[in-house]
C-alpha positions in Angstrom: 94.4 169.9 329.4 96.1 167.3 327.2 92.8 166.5 325.6 92.2 170.2 324.9 95.7 170.5 323.4 95.1 167.5 321.1 91.7 168.9 320.1 93.3 172.2 319.3 96.0 170.5 317.4 93.4 168.5 315.4 91.5 171.7 314.6 94.7 173.3 313.4 95.3 170.4 311.1 91.8 170.6 309.7 92.1 174.2 309.0 93.0 174.9 305.3 96.5 176.0 304.8 96.9 179.5 303.8 98.0 179.7 300.2 100.5 182.5 299.7 100.1 184.3 296.5 102.8 183.5 294.0 105.1 186.5 293.3 104.7 187.8 289.8 107.3 186.6 287.3 109.9 189.0 286.1 109.1 190.1 282.5 112.1 190.8 280.3 110.0 193.2 278.3 110.5 195.7 281.1 114.2 195.8 280.2 113.3 196.7 276.6 111.0 199.4 277.8 113.6 201.0 280.1 116.2 201.0 277.3 113.7 202.6 274.9 112.7 205.3 277.4 116.4 206.0 278.1 117.2 206.3 274.4 114.2 208.7 273.8 115.1 210.8 276.8 118.8 211.0 275.8 117.7 212.0 272.3 115.3 214.7 273.6 118.0 216.0 275.9 120.2 216.9 272.9 117.7 217.1 270.1 117.1 220.8 270.6 119.3 223.9 271.4 119.8 224.1 275.2 121.5 227.6 274.9 119.7 230.8 275.8 118.7 233.2 273.1 120.0 236.8 273.4 120.1 239.9 271.2 122.9 240.9 268.8 123.4 244.1 270.8 124.1 242.2 274.1 126.4 239.9 272.2 128.6 242.7 271.0 128.6 244.9 274.1 128.8 242.4 277.0 130.6 239.4 275.4 132.5 240.2 272.2 134.1 243.5 273.3 134.8 242.0 276.8 136.9 239.3 275.2 134.7 236.6 276.8 133.8 234.7 273.6 135.7 231.5 273.0 134.3 230.7 269.5 131.3 231.2 267.3 129.5 228.5 265.3 126.7 229.1 262.8 124.3 226.8 260.9 121.2 227.4 258.8 117.8 226.4 260.0 114.6 227.2 257.9 116.3 230.1 256.0 117.6 231.6 259.3 121.2 231.5 260.4 121.6 230.6 264.1 124.9 231.8 265.6 125.9 229.8 268.7 128.1 231.6 271.3 130.7 229.6 273.4 131.9 231.6 276.5 135.3 230.9 277.9 135.2 228.7 281.0 137.0 231.0 283.3 134.6 233.9 282.4 131.5 231.8 283.3 132.0 232.7 287.0 131.1 236.4 286.3 127.7 237.5 287.6 126.5 238.6 284.2 126.5 234.9 283.2 124.6 233.7 286.2 121.5 233.1 283.9 123.2 230.1 282.4 121.7 226.8 283.7 124.7 225.3 285.4 122.6 222.3 286.6 122.3 221.1 283.1 124.4 218.0 282.2 127.7 219.1 280.5 126.5 222.8 280.7 130.0 224.1 280.8 130.8 222.7 277.3 128.3 225.0 275.6 127.0 226.5 273.5 125.8 229.0 276.1 124.0 231.6 274.1 122.8 232.1 270.6 121.3 234.8 268.4 119.7 234.7 264.9 120.2 236.6 261.7 118.5 236.7 258.4 120.3 234.7 255.6 120.8 237.9 253.5 122.8 239.6 256.3 125.5 237.0 256.9 128.1 238.8 254.8 127.3 242.0 256.6 127.6 240.2 259.9 131.1 239.0 259.2 132.1 242.5 258.1 130.7 244.0 261.3 132.6 241.4 263.4 135.8 242.3 261.7 135.2 246.0 262.3 134.5 245.4 266.0 137.7 243.4 266.4 140.2 245.7 264.6 142.1 246.6 267.7 142.1 243.0 269.1 145.3 240.9 269.1 145.2 238.3 266.3 145.0 235.4 268.9 141.9 237.0 270.5 139.9 237.6 267.3 136.8 235.4 266.8 135.5 234.3 263.5 132.2 232.5 262.7 132.6 228.9 261.6 129.6 227.6 259.7 128.8 223.9 260.0 126.2 221.4 258.9 124.2 220.9 262.0 122.5 217.5 262.5 120.7 215.8 265.4 123.0 212.9 266.0 120.8 211.4 268.7 117.8 211.3 266.4 119.9 210.0 263.5 121.3 207.2 265.8 117.8 206.3 266.9 116.3 206.2 263.4 119.3 204.6 261.8 120.2 201.9 264.3 117.9 201.6 267.2 114.5 201.7 265.4 115.4 199.1 262.7 116.9 196.8 265.2 113.9 197.1 267.5 111.6 196.3 264.5 113.6 193.3 263.6 113.6 192.0 267.2 109.8 192.5 267.5 109.2 190.8 264.1 111.3 187.9 265.1 109.5 187.5 268.5 106.1 187.7 266.8 107.1 185.1 264.2 108.5 182.7 266.8 105.3 183.1 268.9 103.2 182.2 266.0 105.3 179.2 265.0 105.4 177.9 268.5 101.7 178.0 268.9 101.0 181.3 270.6 101.1 182.2 274.3 100.0 178.9 275.7 101.9 176.8 278.2 103.5 174.7 275.6 105.7 177.1 273.8 104.4 180.6 273.8 107.9 181.9 274.3 110.9 181.2 272.1 112.7 178.8 274.5 109.5 177.1 275.6 108.6 175.5 272.2 109.5 172.1 273.5 107.3 172.3 276.5 104.1 170.2 276.9 100.9 171.8 275.8 98.7 169.7 278.1 96.0 171.3 280.1 96.2 170.3 283.8 93.0 169.7 285.9 93.7 169.5 289.6 92.0 170.5 292.8 92.1 174.2 291.8 90.5 173.5 288.4 88.5 170.3 289.0 86.3 168.8 286.3 82.6 168.9 287.3 81.5 166.0 285.1 80.9 162.6 286.8 79.7 159.2 285.8 76.2 160.3 286.5 76.4 162.5 283.4 77.4 159.5 281.2 74.6 157.3 280.1 74.3 154.3 277.7 77.9 153.1 278.3 77.4 150.8 281.2 80.1 148.2 280.3 82.7 151.0 279.4 81.9 152.8 282.7 82.5 149.6 284.6 86.0 149.3 283.1 87.0 152.9 283.6 85.6 152.9 287.2 88.0 150.2 288.0 90.8 152.4 286.7 89.6 155.2 289.1 89.7 152.6 291.9 93.2 151.7 290.9 94.3 155.3 291.6 92.3 155.7 294.8 93.2 152.3 296.4 96.3 151.0 294.7 97.4 148.7 297.6 94.1 146.8 297.2 95.4 145.4 293.9 99.1 145.3 294.4 98.8 143.5 297.7 97.7 140.4 295.8 100.5 140.7 293.3 98.6 142.5 290.6 99.9 145.3 288.5 98.1 148.5 287.8 97.4 148.8 284.0 99.5 151.4 282.3 97.2 152.4 279.5 93.5 152.4 278.5 92.5 153.0 274.9 88.9 154.1 274.2 87.8 153.0 270.7 84.5 154.0 269.1 82.7 155.9 266.4 82.6 159.7 266.4 80.1 161.1 268.9 79.7 158.0 271.0 81.1 159.7 274.2 84.8 158.8 274.4 85.9 162.3 275.5 82.9 162.6 277.8 83.9 159.4 279.5 87.4 160.6 279.9 86.1 163.8 281.5 84.0 161.8 283.9 87.1 159.8 284.9 88.8 163.1 285.6 85.9 164.3 287.7 85.6 161.0 289.7 89.3 160.2 290.3 90.1 163.5 292.1 93.7 163.2 290.9 95.7 165.5 288.6 94.4 165.0 285.0 96.5 166.1 282.0 94.4 166.5 278.8 95.7 167.2 275.3 95.2 166.2 271.7 97.5 164.1 269.6 98.0 167.0 267.2 99.5 169.1 270.1 102.7 167.1 269.7 103.1 168.0 266.0 105.2 171.0 265.0 107.2 172.1 262.0 110.5 172.0 263.9 112.4 168.7 264.1 112.4 167.1 267.6 109.7 169.3 269.1 107.1 166.5 269.3 109.5 164.2 271.1 110.6 167.0 273.5 106.9 167.7 274.4 106.4 164.0 275.1 109.4 164.0 277.5 108.2 167.1 279.2 104.6 165.8 279.5 105.7 162.6 281.2 108.2 164.5 283.4 105.3 166.6 284.7 103.1 163.5 285.1 105.7 161.7 287.3 106.0 164.8 289.5 102.2 164.9 290.0 101.7 161.1 290.4 99.3 159.5 290.9 97.6 161.1 287.9 96.0 160.5 284.5 97.2 161.5 281.1 94.5 161.7 278.4 95.5 162.0 274.7 92.5 162.6 272.5 92.7 161.6 268.8 95.9 159.6 269.4 95.9 158.5 265.8 97.4 161.9 264.9 100.8 160.6 266.2 100.1 156.9 266.6 99.8 155.8 263.0 101.7 152.7 261.9 105.3 153.5 261.1 106.8 153.0 257.7 103.7 153.9 255.7 104.1 156.5 252.9 107.5 157.6 254.2 109.5 159.8 251.9 112.8 158.4 251.0 115.6 160.3 252.7 113.2 162.5 254.6 112.7 163.0 258.4 109.3 161.9 259.7 108.6 164.1 262.8 105.5 162.1 263.6 107.4 158.8 263.8 110.0 160.4 266.1 107.2 161.6 268.4 105.6 158.1 268.3 109.0 156.5 269.1 109.4 158.8 272.1 105.9 158.0 273.3 106.5 154.3 273.1 109.7 154.7 275.1 108.1 156.8 277.8 105.1 154.4 278.2 107.3 151.4 278.4 109.6 153.1 280.9 107.1 153.4 283.7 107.5 151.4 286.8 104.6 149.2 288.0 104.0 151.5 291.0 104.5 154.9 289.3 100.8 155.8 289.6 100.5 157.2 286.2 97.8 155.9 283.8 97.6 156.9 280.2 94.1 157.1 278.6 93.7 157.7 274.9 90.8 157.9 272.5 90.5 157.3 268.7 87.9 156.3 266.1 90.6 154.9 263.9 92.1 151.9 265.8 92.9 150.1 262.5 95.6 152.7 261.6 97.5 152.6 265.0 100.9 151.1 265.2 101.0 147.5 266.6 103.7 148.5 269.1 101.3 151.0 270.7 98.5 148.4 271.2 100.6 145.7 272.7 100.1 144.7 276.4 102.4 146.8 278.6 101.5 150.0 276.8 97.7 150.0 276.3 96.8 147.1 278.4 93.1 147.6 278.0 91.1 148.5 274.9 87.5 149.5 275.7 85.1 149.5 272.8 82.5 152.3 273.0 79.8 151.4 270.5 76.7 153.2 269.4 74.1 152.8 272.2 71.4 150.2 272.0 67.7 150.9 272.8 68.1 151.0 276.5 71.3 153.1 276.2 69.5 155.6 273.9 66.7 155.9 276.4 69.2 156.7 279.2 70.9 159.2 277.0 67.6 160.9 276.2 66.8 161.2 279.9 70.2 162.8 280.7 69.8 165.4 277.9 66.2 166.0 278.9 67.0 167.0 282.5 67.5 170.7 281.8 64.6 170.9 279.4 61.0 171.9 280.2 59.0 169.0 278.8 55.3 168.3 278.2 53.8 165.3 280.1 53.4 163.2 277.0 57.1 163.2 276.1 58.4 159.7 276.3 62.1 158.9 276.2 61.3 155.3 275.5 59.5 156.0 272.3 62.1 158.5 271.1 64.8 155.9 271.8 63.0 153.3 269.6 62.5 155.8 266.8 66.2 156.7 266.6 68.1 153.5 265.9 71.8 154.1 265.0 71.9 157.4 266.7 75.1 158.2 268.8 75.1 160.2 272.0 76.1 163.4 270.2 73.2 163.0 267.7 70.7 162.5 270.5 72.0 165.6 272.2 71.6 167.5 268.9 68.0 166.2 268.7 67.2 167.5 272.2 68.7 170.9 271.5 66.8 171.2 268.1 63.6 170.2 269.8 64.1 173.0 272.4 64.8 175.5 269.6 61.8 174.5 267.6 59.5 174.8 270.6 60.9 178.2 271.4 60.4 179.3 267.8 56.7 178.3 268.2 56.3 180.2 271.4 55.5 177.1 273.5 55.6 176.8 277.2 57.0 173.3 277.1 58.6 170.9 274.6 56.1 168.3 273.3 56.4 165.2 271.3 55.7 167.0 268.0 58.8 169.1 268.6 61.0 166.1 269.1 59.6 164.4 265.9 60.3 167.6 263.9 63.8 167.7 265.4 64.5 164.1 264.4 63.2 164.9 260.9 65.5 167.9 260.7 68.6 166.0 261.9 68.0 163.2 259.4 66.9 165.1 256.3 67.9 168.7 256.9 66.0 171.9 257.0 62.6 171.8 255.2 62.6 174.0 252.0 59.0 175.2 251.9 59.7 177.9 249.3 61.7 175.7 246.9 60.1 175.8 243.5 59.7 172.4 241.8 58.1 171.9 238.4 55.0 169.6 238.3 56.9 167.1 236.2 59.8 166.9 238.6 57.3 166.5 241.5 55.6 163.5 239.7 59.0 161.9 239.1 59.9 162.2 242.8 56.5 160.9 243.9 56.7 157.8 241.8 60.4 157.3 242.8 59.5 157.3 246.5 56.4 155.2 245.8 58.8 152.6 244.3 60.7 152.5 247.6 57.5 152.2 249.6 56.1 149.3 247.5 59.4 147.4 247.6 59.8 147.9 251.4 56.1 146.8 251.9 56.1 143.6 249.9 59.6 142.3 250.6 59.9 140.0 253.6 63.4 141.0 254.8 63.2 144.7 253.9 62.9 147.2 256.7 59.3 148.3 257.3 58.6 151.7 255.9 56.8 154.2 258.2 57.0 157.5 256.4 57.4 158.8 252.8 57.9 162.5 252.0 58.3 164.5 248.8 58.9 167.8 250.6 62.4 169.1 249.7 64.9 169.1 252.6 68.5 169.9 253.0 70.8 170.9 250.2 69.6 168.6 247.4 67.1 166.1 248.9 63.9 166.3 246.9 62.2 163.5 248.8 63.0 160.7 251.2 61.7 157.5 252.7 62.2 156.5 256.3 62.3 152.9 257.7 62.2 151.4 261.1 64.4 148.3 261.1 65.2 145.7 263.7 68.5 146.2 265.5 70.8 143.3 264.5 74.4 142.7 263.8 74.4 139.7 261.4 72.8 139.8 258.0 72.0 136.9 255.7 72.3 137.0 251.9 68.6 137.2 251.5 68.4 140.2 253.8 71.1 142.1 251.9 69.5 141.2 248.5 66.1 142.5 249.7 67.9 145.7 250.9 69.3 146.2 247.4 65.8 145.6 245.9 64.3 148.1 248.1 67.0 150.7 247.3 66.5 150.1 243.5 62.7 150.4 243.8 62.9 154.2 243.0 64.9 153.7 239.8 62.7 150.8 238.7 59.5 152.8 239.3 60.7 155.6 237.1 61.5 153.2 234.2 58.1 151.4 234.5 56.0 154.6 234.7 57.9 157.0 232.5 59.9 154.7 230.3 63.0 156.7 231.1 65.2 157.3 234.2 66.5 160.4 235.9 69.5 161.4 238.1 67.4 161.1 241.3 68.8 157.6 242.0 72.4 158.7 242.4 72.5 158.1 246.2 70.7 154.8 245.8 73.2 153.6 243.2 76.2 154.5 245.3 74.9 152.5 248.3 74.0 149.4 246.3 77.4 149.5 244.5 79.3 149.5 247.8 77.0 146.8 249.2 77.3 144.6 246.1 81.1 144.8 246.1 81.2 144.1 249.8 79.1 141.0 249.3 81.5 139.7 246.6 84.9 140.8 248.0 84.4 141.0 251.8 81.6 138.7 252.9 82.2 135.8 250.5 78.6 135.7 249.3 79.4 134.8 245.7 79.9 131.2 244.5 82.2 132.0 241.6 84.6 134.3 243.6 84.4 131.9 246.6 84.7 132.3 250.3 87.5 134.9 250.3 87.7 138.4 251.8 89.8 141.1 250.3 89.1 143.6 253.1 92.2 145.7 254.0 91.4 148.1 256.9 95.1 148.7 257.8 96.3 149.3 254.3 98.7 146.4 254.3 98.3 145.8 250.6 99.3 149.4 249.9 98.7 150.5 246.3 98.6 146.8 245.1 95.8 144.3 245.0 95.7 140.9 246.8 94.3 139.3 243.6 95.2 139.1 239.9 93.7 141.1 237.1 91.7 138.1 236.1 90.1 137.9 239.5 89.4 141.7 239.4 87.6 141.2 236.0 85.6 138.3 237.6 84.6 140.5 240.5 83.4 143.3 238.2 81.3 140.8 236.2 79.8 139.2 239.3 78.9 142.6 240.8 77.2 143.7 237.5 75.4 140.4 237.2 74.2 140.6 240.8 72.8 144.2 240.5 71.3 143.4 237.0 69.5 140.3 238.4 68.2 142.1 241.4 67.0 145.0 239.3 65.1 142.8 237.0 63.4 141.1 240.0 62.5 144.6 241.3 60.9 145.6 238.0 58.9 142.4 238.0 57.7 142.9 241.5 56.7 146.6 240.9 55.0 145.6 237.6 52.9 143.1 239.6 51.9 145.8 242.0 51.4 148.5 239.4 48.0 149.5 240.8 49.4 149.9 244.3 52.3 152.0 242.9 49.8 154.3 241.4 47.8 154.6 244.6 50.9 155.6 246.7 52.1 158.1 244.1 48.7 159.8 243.9 48.5 160.0 247.7 51.9 161.6 247.8 51.0 164.2 245.2 48.0 165.0 247.2 49.3 165.0 250.8 53.1 165.2 250.2 53.7 163.2 253.3 52.2 159.8 254.1 52.7 157.5 257.1 52.5 153.8 257.8 48.8 154.0 258.6 48.1 155.6 255.2 50.0 152.7 253.6 47.8 150.2 255.4 44.7 151.9 254.2 45.9 151.9 250.6 47.8 148.5 250.5 46.3 146.5 253.3 48.2 144.8 256.1 51.8 144.1 255.5 51.9 140.4 254.5 54.6 139.5 257.0 54.5 138.9 260.8 57.9 140.5 261.5 57.6 143.0 264.4 59.6 146.1 264.4 62.0 147.1 267.1 59.7 149.9 268.0 56.8 147.6 268.7 58.9 145.1 270.7 60.5 147.7 272.9 57.7 150.1 273.4 54.8 147.7 273.5 56.8 144.8 275.1 56.6 141.1 274.4 53.7 140.4 276.8 50.9 140.0 274.1 49.1 136.8 274.9 48.1 136.1 271.3 48.7 137.3 267.8 45.4 139.3 267.8 46.6 141.4 270.8 49.9 141.9 269.1 48.3 143.0 265.9 46.0 145.5 267.7 49.0 146.9 269.6 50.8 147.5 266.3 47.9 149.1 264.6 47.3 151.4 267.7 51.0 152.4 267.7 51.0 153.1 264.0 47.9 155.3 264.3 49.7 157.3 267.0 52.7 157.7 264.8 50.4 159.1 262.0 48.8 161.6 264.4 52.2 162.7 265.8 53.9 162.9 262.4 56.6 160.4 263.5 60.0 160.7 261.9 62.2 157.7 262.2 65.6 156.7 260.9 67.0 153.6 259.3 69.4 151.4 261.3 72.9 151.1 260.0 73.7 147.6 258.8 77.3 146.5 258.1 80.1 149.2 258.0 79.7 149.4 254.3 76.2 150.8 254.8 77.1 153.4 257.4 75.6 156.1 255.2 72.0 157.2 255.7 69.7 154.6 254.1 66.6 156.8 254.3 67.2 159.6 251.9 66.9 159.9 248.1 68.8 162.7 246.4 
C-alpha cells in the first residue's frame, strides 16, 4: 500500500500543473466609454420635446377654461410657433390628464402638452386668449411668454465634452507614438520607462540550436561553455571559479553573431531577454537609464537567465566624443546606468549579458574591461572548411542535383560571410525555379554567385560599339596583368556583359586565402588594378572614366602602405592608423609630413603605372588576342586564357586547387594535369568566383570594373 501511495504521489508530481488562465486586465477605456454613453443618453433624453401634442380646441375647452393651466411658453421652430402648456401640479391627478407619462424622469415639472400655430397667427392667438380670459381674476389669467429655445444638453456636449475628448484622444495618440507604440516597453503613457526586451522562456522557446550554426567552431566552443555555466553552476563555483558576467561577440556584418546568440537561447533552456541597443534611446531625458534599470530588475527576478543586446554600439560608444557643450547626452546617461548595473551583479546572480557589435573600436573602454564583458569572442569570416559547412546547412531544405558539391562552392566563394552564402543558396533556388527545373544544379549556383557579385545581368542594355571596344581592352588589360604577374591573383573569368547598376564589365580572380601580405604582393595588386587604365592608354591613346573604381582602390591601398603599414623608406616605419578616433579632427603629424605622404603616394602610383604600361606594351599581341576573344564571346574563362596565352608562367597553386584536389599529387605533372582538368570543368560550368579580401583597406569588391 505504501509503495502504491508513493507511486501515485510520484505520478501526481509528474503531471503537468494546470495553468489557470490569467484574468483579463481592467481597461480604463471602458470608463471613457461609459461616460460618453451616459452623456449621449442624457442629451437625447432632453434634446427633444417630451410633451404630448394636442389640438388648440382641447387646450381651450379642457385646460384653459378649467383654470388648469399654470403657464404658457412659446418658441419658434422652422417658421412654426410651438406653444408649451404647463399644468398645475394639483390638477395632474384628474383623470383627463392620465395620458401624461408619469414614469418619465421629472415628468411633473413639464411641459406636459403643446400645440403649434403658424407664425402669421401669433397676434391673433394672443387676442383670442385675452378674449377667453375676460372674466378671469387677474391672478388666474395666463399669458404666453416667448423664449429663445436651445438644447442645452447638445450645446454642453459640443462646447465642452467633445473638444475635451478630442484633446485627450490626441494627447494619448501622441504619447503612444512618442513612447514607441503599444509594445511592452512603453505603449502606455506611464510605461515609457519600461524595458522593451522580448522574453523567450518555456512558453516561447527559441527553436534554433548549435546544429544550425556552422563554420564557427571556436566561437561555439566558447558560448557552449557559457550555456554549461547556467546549467551546472556548482561545477565551476565549487573550485572557486566565478561565472563570467558578460560575453561580447565581435565580427563583421553577416558572420552569424545574432544567429549564435539565438542558438545559445535555444540550448540554454533558460529565460532569454533579447533587445537592440537602439531600444534604450528615446527623446525623453532619463528614459534610457530607466529602461536599463527595469531590464536588469526583470532579469534578476528570472535568474538564471541571459540578456542579449544586439548592436550595443548604439549606446556603448566611448564617452566624451563630440559632446555638445552644456547639453545633455542621453546616450551617455544610458551607458553609465548600464555600467553600474553590470558591475553591481553578484558572482552567483546567474545573469549573463551577451552583446554583439561589428564596431568594437568605438566602444567605451569601461564597457570592455574584465568584470563587465569578461570574454570577447571574435567571429570572423569563415574559412574554406567553415564555408563548406555553411553551404551544407543552407542546402538541407533545397532539392539538389547529384553533381552539386558544397566543397567546390566553398572554394569558389572566398571572403563570403554566412549571410552571403545563405543569399547564394536562395538565389540558386529562385534561378532553378525560374527555369522550371526539378532540382538545383551546379549551373544555378554559379549563376547565383555571379549575380551576388556583379548584380543582375542587363541583357537589353544598349552599348555603342566604341564603348564595347573600350571595355573589352580595359578588361583585357586586367587579364594580362593578372596572368603575367607572379604575386597577382590568378584570373579565371572575364566578362564584358553589363551587370548591376553601372558595371559594364568585370574580371574575377581566385586568390589564396592569406592574412599577411608583403610589399611585392601589394605592388602587384596595384599593377593588376591599373592594367585596365594602362591598356586604354596604349591602345586608344586616351583614357576614359571606366577606371574610377580601380583608382579608388589603389589610392586607398597606396595611402595604407605609406601611412599604416610602414612600407615607405622616406616616411619610415610609422603608422598613423586611428580606428578609435583619438586624434579627433587633428592629425598626428605635421603639415610637412602630410606633404611628404602625398608626394610618396603619387610617386608610388606613378612608378607602378609606368611599370604596368611597360609590361602591357611587351605583351601587346597577347592584349589584342584577349580583346578580340572578348568582343567575340563576351565571356572567357581560364581555359580560354591558356589557349590564347599559354600556361601561366608560375607554379603557384590556387586555393581552389589545393582544397578541392588536395595536396596528394605525387609529382608536378599530376598536379598540372589536375589543375588543367579543374579549369576545363570551370569553363564548361561557367564558373563565377570572387576575389578574396586582403587587408581591411581592401574590403571592397576587387573583381568589378565600373
